[in-house]
N, C-alpha and C positions, 0 to 999 in steps of 0.2 A: 504494501500499499503505500502511496507518494501524495503528497498536495505541494502547494505551491512553493512551500519551504523543502523540497525533498522527502528522502525515504521516512517513513515512519518508525519509532524506535518502542521500545518497552525493557522494564526491568527486569533482572531476575531476581529470585528468594535470596541469593546472595549480596542484592546489590550492585550487580556489572549489569552492563549495556548491551541490549539485543536488538536484533533485527528478524520480524517477524518476516516466515515464510509459508508457502502451500504450493501442495503441487498443480492446484489448479483454481483458475479464477471466483470460480463459483465459491470455493472455500475463503474466499478471501474477502470477499462480499458481503458476506456475511459478519465480518470485520467492521467494516464502513459505517459504523454507528455510535453514536455519542462522541465522546471525545475522538475521534475518526471519524466524524461524520463528513469532514471536509475531505476525503481520501477516496482516490481511486485505487483500483487493482493496475499493476503495470506489470510484464514480464520480463524476463531478464534470460538471454538464452544460453543455455546449458553450458555452451565452454566458455562465455564468457565468467561465470557462476563460477565453475572450477578452477580457473585462472590466475581471476583478478578478482572477482570479489572475497571469495573464501579464503584469499593469502592474506589481502589487505585487511579481513575481517580478525585475524590468527594476529597479526603484526599490530592491530590496534587494540589488541584485547576485547574486541565485543564479540558478541555469543549469537550463534546462528536460535532463535527461538523456532523450533519447527511445529506446522501445523497448529498453534494458538487454536481456542475455541471461543466462540463469544462468552460475553462476561466478566471476562479477564485481560482486558484490553492495558490495564497497567501494570500489571505481575505477569509473569512466564510461566504462573502455577500449575497449570492445565496443557503443558505440551513439554516436550523434548527440549531441553537446552544442551548445545552441544560448542564445543572449540570450532570456529572454521575448520581447523584441520583433520578434526575427527568428521565433520559432516563431507568432506570431500573424499576422505577415507571409503565412507561409506557409499557416499554415490557413484565412484571411482570402480568399486566393487559390483556394487549393480547393473553399472554401465555394461561392464566385462561379462557378464551373464548374458545380455541381451546380444550383445558380438558374438561370443558364443554359441547361441541359437542359430543365428542366421546363416 
């Protein structure tokens, strides 16, 4: 989700900054209410996400909040929160499974 100021962020239970991500636009739309009512979903190409975003987030100490659900926009309680490199490795492993099946 993003607005005129940039990408939306949220905090983790430990007080760290995180950026929420969803696998589909329809899930992100569900979060665009209340404090994020001025936000709209935007996509990031997978290769850019893996090669630029996640390494940059790791370097900046910003976590990835994976698939937060409505009602918890200000805290990452109801989602998986991972370091950028953790998520990058998980996604690479998943992509390799699809490449092996092709």
